[in-house]
PDB file of N, CA, C, O and CB in Angstrom:
ATOM      1  N   MET A   1      10.398 -14.200   7.122  1.00  0.00           N
ATOM      2  CA  MET A   1      10.512 -13.777   5.739  1.00  0.00           C
ATOM      3  C   MET A   1      10.058 -14.923   4.853  1.00  0.00           C
ATOM      4  O   MET A   1      10.417 -16.079   5.081  1.00  0.00           O
ATOM      5  CB  MET A   1      11.965 -13.340   5.396  1.00  0.00           C
ATOM      6  N   VAL A   2       9.269 -14.596   3.843  1.00  0.00           N
ATOM      7  CA  VAL A   2       8.766 -15.583   2.896  1.00  0.00           C
ATOM      8  C   VAL A   2       9.539 -15.446   1.594  1.00  0.00           C
ATOM      9  O   VAL A   2       9.749 -14.338   1.099  1.00  0.00           O
ATOM     10  CB  VAL A   2       7.237 -15.409   2.658  1.00  0.00           C
ATOM     11  N   LYS A   3       9.959 -16.572   1.048  1.00  0.00           N
ATOM     12  CA  LYS A   3      10.619 -16.563  -0.253  1.00  0.00           C
ATOM     13  C   LYS A   3       9.633 -17.093  -1.278  1.00  0.00           C
ATOM     14  O   LYS A   3       8.887 -18.034  -1.006  1.00  0.00           O
ATOM     15  CB  LYS A   3      11.935 -17.414  -0.240  1.00  0.00           C
ATOM     16  N   ALA A   4       9.631 -16.482  -2.465  1.00  0.00           N
ATOM     17  CA  ALA A   4       8.681 -16.895  -3.497  1.00  0.00           C
ATOM     18  C   ALA A   4       9.324 -16.798  -4.870  1.00  0.00           C
ATOM     19  O   ALA A   4      10.104 -15.889  -5.150  1.00  0.00           O
ATOM     20  CB  ALA A   4       7.405 -16.035  -3.441  1.00  0.00           C
ATOM     21  N   ILE A   5       8.986 -17.733  -5.696  1.00  0.00           N
ATOM     22  CA  ILE A   5       9.359 -17.674  -7.108  1.00  0.00           C
ATOM     23  C   ILE A   5       8.074 -17.321  -7.842  1.00  0.00           C
ATOM     24  O   ILE A   5       7.072 -18.026  -7.728  1.00  0.00           O
ATOM     25  CB  ILE A   5      10.001 -19.048  -7.635  1.00  0.00           C
ATOM     26  N   ILE A   6       8.108 -16.224  -8.597  1.00  0.00           N
ATOM     27  CA  ILE A   6       6.896 -15.743  -9.258  1.00  0.00           C
ATOM     28  C   ILE A   6       7.144 -15.535 -10.744  1.00  0.00           C
ATOM     29  O   ILE A   6       8.270 -15.288 -11.175  1.00  0.00           O
ATOM     30  CB  ILE A   6       6.409 -14.436  -8.614  1.00  0.00           C
ATOM     31  N   ASP A   7       6.082 -15.640 -11.510  1.00  0.00           N
ATOM     32  CA  ASP A   7       6.121 -15.317 -12.933  1.00  0.00           C
ATOM     33  C   ASP A   7       5.438 -13.970 -13.106  1.00  0.00           C
ATOM     34  O   ASP A   7       4.292 -13.791 -12.694  1.00  0.00           O
ATOM     35  CB  ASP A   7       5.429 -16.432 -13.808  1.00  0.00           C
ATOM     36  N   ILE A   8       6.144 -13.021 -13.717  1.00  0.00           N
ATOM     37  CA  ILE A   8       5.575 -11.697 -13.963  1.00  0.00           C
ATOM     38  C   ILE A   8       5.806 -11.318 -15.419  1.00  0.00           C
ATOM     39  O   ILE A   8       6.725 -11.812 -16.072  1.00  0.00           O
ATOM     40  CB  ILE A   8       6.196 -10.635 -13.012  1.00  0.00           C
ATOM     41  N   SER A   9       4.961 -10.442 -15.902  1.00  0.00           N
ATOM     42  CA  SER A   9       5.107  -9.987 -17.289  1.00  0.00           C
ATOM     43  C   SER A   9       6.282  -9.018 -17.386  1.00  0.00           C
ATOM     44  O   SER A   9       6.778  -8.516 -16.377  1.00  0.00           O
ATOM     45  CB  SER A   9       3.799  -9.311 -17.796  1.00  0.00           C
ATOM     46  N   ASP A  10       6.710  -8.769 -18.605  1.00  0.00           N
ATOM     47  CA  ASP A  10       7.781  -7.798 -18.833  1.00  0.00           C
ATOM     48  C   ASP A  10       7.372  -6.417 -18.337  1.00  0.00           C
ATOM     49  O   ASP A  10       8.194  -5.671 -17.806  1.00  0.00           O
ATOM     50  CB  ASP A  10       8.146  -7.738 -20.325  1.00  0.00           C
ATOM     51  N   GLU A  11       6.102  -6.083 -18.513  1.00  0.00           N
ATOM     52  CA  GLU A  11       5.602  -4.775 -18.079  1.00  0.00           C
ATOM     53  C   GLU A  11       5.683  -4.633 -16.556  1.00  0.00           C
ATOM     54  O   GLU A  11       6.114  -3.595 -16.052  1.00  0.00           O
ATOM     55  CB  GLU A  11       4.148  -4.573 -18.551  1.00  0.00           C
ATOM     56  N   VAL A  12       5.275  -5.661 -15.831  1.00  0.00           N
ATOM     57  CA  VAL A  12       5.347  -5.627 -14.367  1.00  0.00           C
ATOM     58  C   VAL A  12       6.804  -5.561 -13.925  1.00  0.00           C
ATOM     59  O   VAL A  12       7.135  -4.834 -12.989  1.00  0.00           O
ATOM     60  CB  VAL A  12       4.648  -6.866 -13.747  1.00  0.00           C
ATOM     61  N   ASN A  13       7.664  -6.305 -14.582  1.00  0.00           N
ATOM     62  CA  ASN A  13       9.094  -6.259 -14.274  1.00  0.00           C
ATOM     63  C   ASN A  13       9.632  -4.844 -14.459  1.00  0.00           C
ATOM     64  O   ASN A  13      10.441  -4.372 -13.661  1.00  0.00           O
ATOM     65  CB  ASN A  13       9.874  -7.248 -15.163  1.00  0.00           C
ATOM     66  N   HIS A  14       9.185  -4.180 -15.500  1.00  0.00           N
ATOM     67  CA  HIS A  14       9.605  -2.802 -15.772  1.00  0.00           C
ATOM     68  C   HIS A  14       9.156  -1.870 -14.644  1.00  0.00           C
ATOM     69  O   HIS A  14       9.924  -1.021 -14.192  1.00  0.00           O
ATOM     70  CB  HIS A  14       9.033  -2.319 -17.125  1.00  0.00           C
ATOM     71  N   VAL A  15       7.918  -2.030 -14.198  1.00  0.00           N
ATOM     72  CA  VAL A  15       7.390  -1.205 -13.101  1.00  0.00           C
ATOM     73  C   VAL A  15       8.206  -1.441 -11.830  1.00  0.00           C
ATOM     74  O   VAL A  15       8.552  -0.490 -11.129  1.00  0.00           O
ATOM     75  CB  VAL A  15       5.887  -1.522 -12.845  1.00  0.00           C
ATOM     76  N   ILE A  16       8.509  -2.690 -11.537  1.00  0.00           N
ATOM     77  CA  ILE A  16       9.303  -3.010 -10.345  1.00  0.00           C
ATOM     78  C   ILE A  16      10.678  -2.357 -10.436  1.00  0.00           C
ATOM     79  O   ILE A  16      11.180  -1.823  -9.447  1.00  0.00           O
ATOM     80  CB  ILE A  16       9.446  -4.542 -10.176  1.00  0.00           C
ATOM     81  N   ASN A  17      11.286  -2.399 -11.614  1.00  0.00           N
ATOM     82  CA  ASN A  17      12.595  -1.765 -11.791  1.00  0.00           C
ATOM     83  C   ASN A  17      12.521  -0.251 -11.616  1.00  0.00           C
ATOM     84  O   ASN A  17      13.444   0.352 -11.069  1.00  0.00           O
ATOM     85  CB  ASN A  17      13.159  -2.098 -13.169  1.00  0.00           C
ATOM     86  N   ILE A  18      11.442   0.366 -12.069  1.00  0.00           N
ATOM     87  CA  ILE A  18      11.268   1.813 -11.894  1.00  0.00           C
ATOM     88  C   ILE A  18      11.149   2.149 -10.412  1.00  0.00           C
ATOM     89  O   ILE A  18      11.781   3.094  -9.938  1.00  0.00           O
ATOM     90  CB  ILE A  18      10.018   2.315 -12.662  1.00  0.00           C
ATOM     91  N   ILE A  19      10.348   1.388  -9.680  1.00  0.00           N
ATOM     92  CA  ILE A  19      10.194   1.627  -8.237  1.00  0.00           C
ATOM     93  C   ILE A  19      11.524   1.413  -7.527  1.00  0.00           C
ATOM     94  O   ILE A  19      11.884   2.180  -6.635  1.00  0.00           O
ATOM     95  CB  ILE A  19       9.107   0.698  -7.636  1.00  0.00           C
ATOM     96  N   LYS A  20      12.245   0.386  -7.914  1.00  0.00           N
ATOM     97  CA  LYS A  20      13.561   0.101  -7.330  1.00  0.00           C
ATOM     98  C   LYS A  20      14.500   1.286  -7.520  1.00  0.00           C
ATOM     99  O   LYS A  20      15.205   1.677  -6.590  1.00  0.00           O
ATOM    100  CB  LYS A  20      14.173  -1.166  -7.962  1.00  0.00           C
ATOM    101  N   ALA A  21      14.511   1.853  -8.709  1.00  0.00           N
ATOM    102  CA  ALA A  21      15.379   2.997  -8.994  1.00  0.00           C
ATOM    103  C   ALA A  21      14.891   4.266  -8.298  1.00  0.00           C
ATOM    104  O   ALA A  21      15.685   5.005  -7.717  1.00  0.00           O
ATOM    105  CB  ALA A  21      15.461   3.231 -10.499  1.00  0.00           C
ATOM    106  N   LYS A  22      13.592   4.514  -8.359  1.00  0.00           N
ATOM    107  CA  LYS A  22      13.024   5.742  -7.790  1.00  0.00           C
ATOM    108  C   LYS A  22      13.299   5.859  -6.297  1.00  0.00           C
ATOM    109  O   LYS A  22      13.633   6.938  -5.808  1.00  0.00           O
ATOM    110  CB  LYS A  22      11.523   5.791  -8.039  1.00  0.00           C
ATOM    111  N   TYR A  23      13.159   4.758  -5.575  1.00  0.00           N
ATOM    112  CA  TYR A  23      13.337   4.779  -4.124  1.00  0.00           C
ATOM    113  C   TYR A  23      14.730   4.307  -3.696  1.00  0.00           C
ATOM    114  O   TYR A  23      14.989   4.120  -2.507  1.00  0.00           O
ATOM    115  CB  TYR A  23      12.281   3.912  -3.464  1.00  0.00           C
ATOM    116  N   LYS A  24      15.629   4.115  -4.679  1.00  0.00           N
ATOM    117  CA  LYS A  24      17.015   3.701  -4.420  1.00  0.00           C
ATOM    118  C   LYS A  24      17.073   2.448  -3.546  1.00  0.00           C
ATOM    119  O   LYS A  24      17.771   2.404  -2.534  1.00  0.00           O
ATOM    120  CB  LYS A  24      17.792   4.841  -3.748  1.00  0.00           C
ATOM    121  N   LEU A  25      16.321   1.439  -3.967  1.00  0.00           N
ATOM    122  CA  LEU A  25      16.251   0.186  -3.225  1.00  0.00           C
ATOM    123  C   LEU A  25      17.332  -0.769  -3.718  1.00  0.00           C
ATOM    124  O   LEU A  25      17.840  -0.624  -4.830  1.00  0.00           O
ATOM    125  CB  LEU A  25      14.854  -0.456  -3.364  1.00  0.00           C
ATOM    126  N   ASN A  26      17.675  -1.733  -2.894  1.00  0.00           N
ATOM    127  CA  ASN A  26      18.773  -2.645  -3.214  1.00  0.00           C
ATOM    128  C   ASN A  26      18.396  -3.771  -4.167  1.00  0.00           C
ATOM    129  O   ASN A  26      19.230  -4.234  -4.946  1.00  0.00           O
ATOM    130  CB  ASN A  26      19.304  -3.234  -1.960  1.00  0.00           C
ATOM    131  N   ASP A  27      17.147  -4.211  -4.109  1.00  0.00           N
ATOM    132  CA  ASP A  27      16.758  -5.329  -4.966  1.00  0.00           C
ATOM    133  C   ASP A  27      15.259  -5.298  -5.250  1.00  0.00           C
ATOM    134  O   ASP A  27      14.523  -4.456  -4.735  1.00  0.00           O
ATOM    135  CB  ASP A  27      17.146  -6.666  -4.316  1.00  0.00           C
ATOM    136  N   LYS A  28      14.838  -6.237  -6.080  1.00  0.00           N
ATOM    137  CA  LYS A  28      13.428  -6.273  -6.478  1.00  0.00           C
ATOM    138  C   LYS A  28      12.524  -6.673  -5.316  1.00  0.00           C
ATOM    139  O   LYS A  28      11.357  -6.283  -5.284  1.00  0.00           O
ATOM    140  CB  LYS A  28      13.233  -7.242  -7.641  1.00  0.00           C
ATOM    141  N   SER A  29      13.038  -7.437  -4.374  1.00  0.00           N
ATOM    142  CA  SER A  29      12.232  -7.782  -3.197  1.00  0.00           C
ATOM    143  C   SER A  29      11.837  -6.527  -2.438  1.00  0.00           C
ATOM    144  O   SER A  29      10.689  -6.388  -2.016  1.00  0.00           O
ATOM    145  CB  SER A  29      13.001  -8.742  -2.270  1.00  0.00           C
ATOM    146  N   GLU A  30      12.779  -5.619  -2.265  1.00  0.00           N
ATOM    147  CA  GLU A  30      12.479  -4.355  -1.591  1.00  0.00           C
ATOM    148  C   GLU A  30      11.490  -3.529  -2.414  1.00  0.00           C
ATOM    149  O   GLU A  30      10.631  -2.850  -1.853  1.00  0.00           O
ATOM    150  CB  GLU A  30      13.774  -3.551  -1.347  1.00  0.00           C
ATOM    151  N   ALA A  31      11.609  -3.587  -3.736  1.00  0.00           N
ATOM    152  CA  ALA A  31      10.692  -2.844  -4.607  1.00  0.00           C
ATOM    153  C   ALA A  31       9.271  -3.395  -4.498  1.00  0.00           C
ATOM    154  O   ALA A  31       8.310  -2.626  -4.469  1.00  0.00           O
ATOM    155  CB  ALA A  31      11.171  -2.904  -6.071  1.00  0.00           C
ATOM    156  N   ILE A  32       9.130  -4.709  -4.437  1.00  0.00           N
ATOM    157  CA  ILE A  32       7.804  -5.308  -4.288  1.00  0.00           C
ATOM    158  C   ILE A  32       7.219  -4.948  -2.926  1.00  0.00           C
ATOM    159  O   ILE A  32       6.025  -4.665  -2.823  1.00  0.00           O
ATOM    160  CB  ILE A  32       7.874  -6.844  -4.457  1.00  0.00           C
ATOM    161  N   SER A  33       8.041  -4.954  -1.887  1.00  0.00           N
ATOM    162  CA  SER A  33       7.576  -4.550  -0.557  1.00  0.00           C
ATOM    163  C   SER A  33       7.129  -3.099  -0.558  1.00  0.00           C
ATOM    164  O   SER A  33       6.126  -2.753   0.067  1.00  0.00           O
ATOM    165  CB  SER A  33       8.679  -4.758   0.488  1.00  0.00           C
ATOM    166  N   LYS A  34       7.874  -2.246  -1.262  1.00  0.00           N
ATOM    167  CA  LYS A  34       7.504  -0.828  -1.349  1.00  0.00           C
ATOM    168  C   LYS A  34       6.175  -0.676  -2.076  1.00  0.00           C
ATOM    169  O   LYS A  34       5.341   0.133  -1.669  1.00  0.00           O
ATOM    170  CB  LYS A  34       8.605  -0.016  -2.070  1.00  0.00           C
ATOM    171  N   MET A  35       5.964  -1.444  -3.152  1.00  0.00           N
ATOM    172  CA  MET A  35       4.687  -1.389  -3.872  1.00  0.00           C
ATOM    173  C   MET A  35       3.545  -1.763  -2.936  1.00  0.00           C
ATOM    174  O   MET A  35       2.498  -1.115  -2.939  1.00  0.00           O
ATOM    175  CB  MET A  35       4.706  -2.330  -5.102  1.00  0.00           C
ATOM    176  N   ALA A  36       3.743  -2.799  -2.140  1.00  0.00           N
ATOM    177  CA  ALA A  36       2.706  -3.224  -1.200  1.00  0.00           C
ATOM    178  C   ALA A  36       2.438  -2.134  -0.175  1.00  0.00           C
ATOM    179  O   ALA A  36       1.288  -1.878   0.183  1.00  0.00           O
ATOM    180  CB  ALA A  36       3.114  -4.528  -0.496  1.00  0.00           C
ATOM    181  N   GLU A  37       3.491  -1.498   0.293  1.00  0.00           N
ATOM    182  CA  GLU A  37       3.345  -0.402   1.260  1.00  0.00           C
ATOM    183  C   GLU A  37       2.558   0.757   0.660  1.00  0.00           C
ATOM    184  O   GLU A  37       1.713   1.347   1.333  1.00  0.00           O
ATOM    185  CB  GLU A  37       4.725   0.088   1.731  1.00  0.00           C
ATOM    186  N   LEU A  38       2.828   1.083  -0.588  1.00  0.00           N
ATOM    187  CA  LEU A  38       2.173   2.212  -1.245  1.00  0.00           C
ATOM    188  C   LEU A  38       0.680   1.982  -1.464  1.00  0.00           C
ATOM    189  O   LEU A  38      -0.100   2.934  -1.437  1.00  0.00           O
ATOM    190  CB  LEU A  38       2.841   2.490  -2.569  1.00  0.00           C
ATOM    191  N   VAL A  39       0.279   0.748  -1.679  1.00  0.00           N
ATOM    192  CA  VAL A  39      -1.139   0.479  -1.938  1.00  0.00           C
ATOM    193  C   VAL A  39      -1.886  -0.089  -0.732  1.00  0.00           C
ATOM    194  O   VAL A  39      -3.103  -0.266  -0.783  1.00  0.00           O
ATOM    195  CB  VAL A  39      -1.266  -0.476  -3.090  1.00  0.00           C
ATOM    196  N   ARG A  40      -1.168  -0.373   0.341  1.00  0.00           N
ATOM    197  CA  ARG A  40      -1.777  -1.002   1.518  1.00  0.00           C
ATOM    198  C   ARG A  40      -2.996  -0.238   2.030  1.00  0.00           C
ATOM    199  O   ARG A  40      -4.057  -0.831   2.225  1.00  0.00           O
ATOM    200  CB  ARG A  40      -0.752  -1.117   2.628  1.00  0.00           C
ATOM    201  N   GLU A  41      -2.858   1.055   2.247  1.00  0.00           N
ATOM    202  CA  GLU A  41      -3.964   1.835   2.790  1.00  0.00           C
ATOM    203  C   GLU A  41      -5.179   1.813   1.865  1.00  0.00           C
ATOM    204  O   GLU A  41      -6.315   1.688   2.322  1.00  0.00           O
ATOM    205  CB  GLU A  41      -3.522   3.271   3.033  1.00  0.00           C
ATOM    206  N   GLU A  42      -4.935   1.933   0.587  1.00  0.00           N
ATOM    207  CA  GLU A  42      -6.047   1.944  -0.370  1.00  0.00           C
ATOM    208  C   GLU A  42      -6.770   0.600  -0.394  1.00  0.00           C
ATOM    209  O   GLU A  42      -7.999   0.554  -0.445  1.00  0.00           O
ATOM    210  CB  GLU A  42      -5.538   2.289  -1.775  1.00  0.00           C
ATOM    211  N   VAL A  43      -6.027  -0.465  -0.359  1.00  0.00           N
ATOM    212  CA  VAL A  43      -6.617  -1.798  -0.437  1.00  0.00           C
ATOM    213  C   VAL A  43      -7.324  -2.164   0.863  1.00  0.00           C
ATOM    214  O   VAL A  43      -8.393  -2.773   0.836  1.00  0.00           O
ATOM    215  CB  VAL A  43      -5.546  -2.836  -0.760  1.00  0.00           C
ATOM    216  N   LEU A  44      -6.738  -1.800   1.994  1.00  0.00           N
ATOM    217  CA  LEU A  44      -7.291  -2.201   3.282  1.00  0.00           C
ATOM    218  C   LEU A  44      -8.292  -1.207   3.851  1.00  0.00           C
ATOM    219  O   LEU A  44      -8.940  -1.491   4.858  1.00  0.00           O
ATOM    220  CB  LEU A  44      -6.184  -2.398   4.261  1.00  0.00           C
ATOM    221  N   GLU A  45      -8.426  -0.040   3.216  1.00  0.00           N
ATOM    222  CA  GLU A  45      -9.333   0.985   3.728  1.00  0.00           C
ATOM    223  C   GLU A  45     -10.774   0.488   3.689  1.00  0.00           C
ATOM    224  O   GLU A  45     -11.231  -0.064   2.687  1.00  0.00           O
ATOM    225  CB  GLU A  45      -9.194   2.285   2.916  1.00  0.00           C
ATOM    226  N   ILE A  46     -11.471   0.692   4.785  1.00  0.00           N
ATOM    227  CA  ILE A  46     -12.878   0.298   4.862  1.00  0.00           C
ATOM    228  C   ILE A  46     -13.711   1.376   4.182  1.00  0.00           C
ATOM    229  O   ILE A  46     -13.583   2.563   4.482  1.00  0.00           O
ATOM    230  CB  ILE A  46     -13.334   0.086   6.347  1.00  0.00           C
ATOM    231  N   LYS A  47     -14.551   0.947   3.278  1.00  0.00           N
ATOM    232  CA  LYS A  47     -15.425   1.886   2.578  1.00  0.00           C
ATOM    233  C   LYS A  47     -16.700   2.057   3.397  1.00  0.00           C
ATOM    234  O   LYS A  47     -17.479   1.115   3.548  1.00  0.00           O
ATOM    235  CB  LYS A  47     -15.751   1.390   1.127  1.00  0.00           C
ATOM    236  N   LEU A  48     -16.908   3.255   3.923  1.00  0.00           N
ATOM    237  CA  LEU A  48     -18.075   3.536   4.744  1.00  0.00           C
ATOM    238  C   LEU A  48     -18.993   4.520   4.050  1.00  0.00           C
ATOM    239  O   LEU A  48     -18.555   5.335   3.238  1.00  0.00           O
ATOM    240  CB  LEU A  48     -17.657   4.075   6.105  1.00  0.00           C
ATOM    241  N   LYS A  49     -20.268   4.434   4.378  1.00  0.00           N
ATOM    242  CA  LYS A  49     -21.209   5.436   3.906  1.00  0.00           C
ATOM    243  C   LYS A  49     -20.814   6.764   4.540  1.00  0.00           C
ATOM    244  O   LYS A  49     -20.360   6.782   5.684  1.00  0.00           O
ATOM    245  CB  LYS A  49     -22.693   5.048   4.254  1.00  0.00           C
ATOM    246  N   PRO A  50     -20.976   7.877   3.827  1.00  0.00           N
ATOM    247  CA  PRO A  50     -20.577   9.185   4.366  1.00  0.00           C
ATOM    248  C   PRO A  50     -21.167   9.485   5.741  1.00  0.00           C
ATOM    249  O   PRO A  50     -20.485  10.047   6.598  1.00  0.00           O
ATOM    250  CB  PRO A  50     -20.986  10.271   3.408  1.00  0.00           C
ATOM    251  N   GLU A  51     -22.423   9.118   5.958  1.00  0.00           N
ATOM    252  CA  GLU A  51     -23.045   9.429   7.250  1.00  0.00           C
ATOM    253  C   GLU A  51     -22.431   8.605   8.386  1.00  0.00           C
ATOM    254  O   GLU A  51     -22.331   9.090   9.513  1.00  0.00           O
ATOM    255  CB  GLU A  51     -24.556   9.177   7.182  1.00  0.00           C
ATOM    256  N   VAL A  52     -22.025   7.381   8.104  1.00  0.00           N
ATOM    257  CA  VAL A  52     -21.382   6.547   9.123  1.00  0.00           C
ATOM    258  C   VAL A  52     -19.992   7.089   9.419  1.00  0.00           C
ATOM    259  O   VAL A  52     -19.577   7.160  10.576  1.00  0.00           O
ATOM    260  CB  VAL A  52     -21.303   5.066   8.662  1.00  0.00           C
ATOM    261  N   LYS A  53     -19.280   7.468   8.373  1.00  0.00           N
ATOM    262  CA  LYS A  53     -17.944   8.025   8.534  1.00  0.00           C
ATOM    263  C   LYS A  53     -17.998   9.305   9.371  1.00  0.00           C
ATOM    264  O   LYS A  53     -17.161   9.506  10.251  1.00  0.00           O
ATOM    265  CB  LYS A  53     -17.307   8.305   7.160  1.00  0.00           C
ATOM    266  N   GLU A  54     -18.968  10.161   9.103  1.00  0.00           N
ATOM    267  CA  GLU A  54     -19.130  11.407   9.854  1.00  0.00           C
ATOM    268  C   GLU A  54     -19.421  11.102  11.323  1.00  0.00           C
ATOM    269  O   GLU A  54     -18.881  11.762  12.210  1.00  0.00           O
ATOM    270  CB  GLU A  54     -20.264  12.268   9.247  1.00  0.00           C
ATOM    271  N   GLU A  55     -20.260  10.120  11.581  1.00  0.00           N
ATOM    272  CA  GLU A  55     -20.598   9.747  12.960  1.00  0.00           C
ATOM    273  C   GLU A  55     -19.361   9.255  13.710  1.00  0.00           C
ATOM    274  O   GLU A  55     -19.163   9.597  14.876  1.00  0.00           O
ATOM    275  CB  GLU A  55     -21.692   8.659  12.971  1.00  0.00           C
ATOM    276  N   ILE A  56     -18.547   8.471  13.055  1.00  0.00           N
ATOM    277  CA  ILE A  56     -17.317   7.967  13.675  1.00  0.00           C
ATOM    278  C   ILE A  56     -16.374   9.122  13.971  1.00  0.00           C
ATOM    279  O   ILE A  56     -15.792   9.177  15.054  1.00  0.00           O
ATOM    280  CB  ILE A  56     -16.625   6.927  12.763  1.00  0.00           C
ATOM    281  N   GLU A  57     -16.212  10.049  13.027  1.00  0.00           N
ATOM    282  CA  GLU A  57     -15.335  11.197  13.236  1.00  0.00           C
ATOM    283  C   GLU A  57     -15.810  12.042  14.409  1.00  0.00           C
ATOM    284  O   GLU A  57     -14.989  12.525  15.189  1.00  0.00           O
ATOM    285  CB  GLU A  57     -15.261  12.050  11.971  1.00  0.00           C
ATOM    286  N   ILE A  58     -17.111  12.228  14.549  1.00  0.00           N
ATOM    287  CA  ILE A  58     -17.658  13.003  15.664  1.00  0.00           C
ATOM    288  C   ILE A  58     -17.347  12.296  16.981  1.00  0.00           C
ATOM    289  O   ILE A  58     -16.914  12.942  17.935  1.00  0.00           O
ATOM    290  CB  ILE A  58     -19.191  13.203  15.501  1.00  0.00           C
ATOM    291  N   ASP A  59     -17.557  10.993  17.048  1.00  0.00           N
ATOM    292  CA  ASP A  59     -17.264  10.235  18.263  1.00  0.00           C
ATOM    293  C   ASP A  59     -15.787  10.326  18.629  1.00  0.00           C
ATOM    294  O   ASP A  59     -15.454  10.482  19.803  1.00  0.00           O
ATOM    295  CB  ASP A  59     -17.671   8.771  18.088  1.00  0.00           C
ATOM    296  N   VAL A  60     -14.914  10.232  17.663  1.00  0.00           N
ATOM    297  CA  VAL A  60     -13.477  10.314  17.920  1.00  0.00           C
ATOM    298  C   VAL A  60     -13.120  11.686  18.469  1.00  0.00           C
ATOM    299  O   VAL A  60     -12.330  11.785  19.408  1.00  0.00           O
ATOM    300  CB  VAL A  60     -12.674  10.024  16.638  1.00  0.00           C
ATOM    301  N   ARG A  61     -13.686  12.744  17.904  1.00  0.00           N
ATOM    302  CA  ARG A  61     -13.402  14.101  18.380  1.00  0.00           C
ATOM    303  C   ARG A  61     -13.811  14.275  19.840  1.00  0.00           C
ATOM    304  O   ARG A  61     -13.154  15.012  20.576  1.00  0.00           O
ATOM    305  CB  ARG A  61     -14.126  15.134  17.509  1.00  0.00           C
ATOM    306  N   ASP A  62     -14.865  13.620  20.266  1.00  0.00           N
ATOM    307  CA  ASP A  62     -15.303  13.707  21.659  1.00  0.00           C
ATOM    308  C   ASP A  62     -14.230  13.185  22.611  1.00  0.00           C
ATOM    309  O   ASP A  62     -14.097  13.683  23.729  1.00  0.00           O
ATOM    310  CB  ASP A  62     -16.603  12.923  21.857  1.00  0.00           C
ATOM    311  N   TYR A  63     -13.474  12.198  22.179  1.00  0.00           N
ATOM    312  CA  TYR A  63     -12.469  11.588  23.048  1.00  0.00           C
ATOM    313  C   TYR A  63     -11.103  12.255  22.937  1.00  0.00           C
ATOM    314  O   TYR A  63     -10.291  12.147  23.856  1.00  0.00           O
ATOM    315  CB  TYR A  63     -12.339  10.124  22.726  1.00  0.00           C
ATOM    316  N   ILE A  64     -10.838  12.933  21.845  1.00  0.00           N
ATOM    317  CA  ILE A  64      -9.530  13.546  21.629  1.00  0.00           C
ATOM    318  C   ILE A  64      -9.371  14.833  22.427  1.00  0.00           C
ATOM    319  O   ILE A  64      -8.262  15.153  22.857  1.00  0.00           O
ATOM    320  CB  ILE A  64      -9.320  13.827  20.151  1.00  0.00           C
ATOM    321  N   GLN A  65     -10.432  15.563  22.630  1.00  0.00           N
ATOM    322  CA  GLN A  65     -10.353  16.850  23.319  1.00  0.00           C
ATOM    323  C   GLN A  65      -9.774  16.648  24.656  1.00  0.00           C
ATOM    324  O   GLN A  65      -9.616  17.607  25.412  1.00  0.00           O
ATOM    325  CB  GLN A  65     -11.705  17.520  23.431  1.00  0.00           C
TER     326      GLN A  65
END
C-alpha cells in the first residue's frame, strides 16, 4: 500500500466525496481507488484501427469454438 499526501482542488474534493457517498465507501482513499477502477479500462485500452481489431476478433473466435 502506498501512502500519499496530495493537493487537490475543492472541485476534485467534491467529486471524491460524491463517489465516496454513491458507492458507500469508508474513506477518500477507497473513493480514489474506485475512481481509478472506473477509468482504468478507458485509459489502458489499446486504440486499434478497425481492420486490425476485426482481424484480432476473427482470430480469437477461431480458438474459442
